[in-house]
N, C-alpha and C positions, 0 to 999 in steps of 0.2 A: 899509827897505824890505820889503815882502811879493809877490809878484807869481806868478800865475799862468803857465805855460808850454801854449801850447794848439799841440798835434800838430795839422793836418789833414790830412784821406784825404775828399780831394770824389770825389762820387759821383755822376753823369749820371743826373738821372730826369726823368719826365712826373710834375705832380701834377694831381691831379685837382681845377678847379679851385674845385666847394663845398666839398668837403670835406678838403684839402688831400693824403688820401692818398693814398701814391704807386699809380701807376698801374704803372708802366713801367719796367725800370733800361734804360740807353741805354747800348748797347756804346760805351765810346772809338773805336771804327775806325771809330766810324756819320760818313759825311760831312757830314752837315749838325751833330755837335754837334762843340759851341766846346771845345776844351780849355782849359781850370780854367788861368789863368793867376794867380792871386794866388800868394800868400805860403808855405811850406812850414811857418810856426810863427810862431803871434799873443801875447805879453807879454800879457798884461791886469793892472795895476793891482790888487790882491790890496784897495786902501781902496774907492779911488773909482771902477775898473768899468771905466775907459780903457780901451783895445785899440789896441795896431799892428803894426808890424814892431821888430824886436830892434833895431834902431835910433836908433828913434825917443826908446824908454830912454836908451837910452847917448848921445844927445847930449843929449836934454834933462840928464843927468847931471854931464854933464863940465861946463858952463853952470854949475850952483850954486857 
């Protein structure tokens, strides 16, 4: 099987709702900004495009 490893580096920003352009980068210490709570790494199947945690693919492989 082929996979893509996607390391995530989230950045908090404000976007222009009409253009999608970045208007401002938000400082992580901003009290109104919720910190990113997602996975640091995702895996994507290079055949079907399904993405998820490494554990998802490990459990699927164990059931085969």
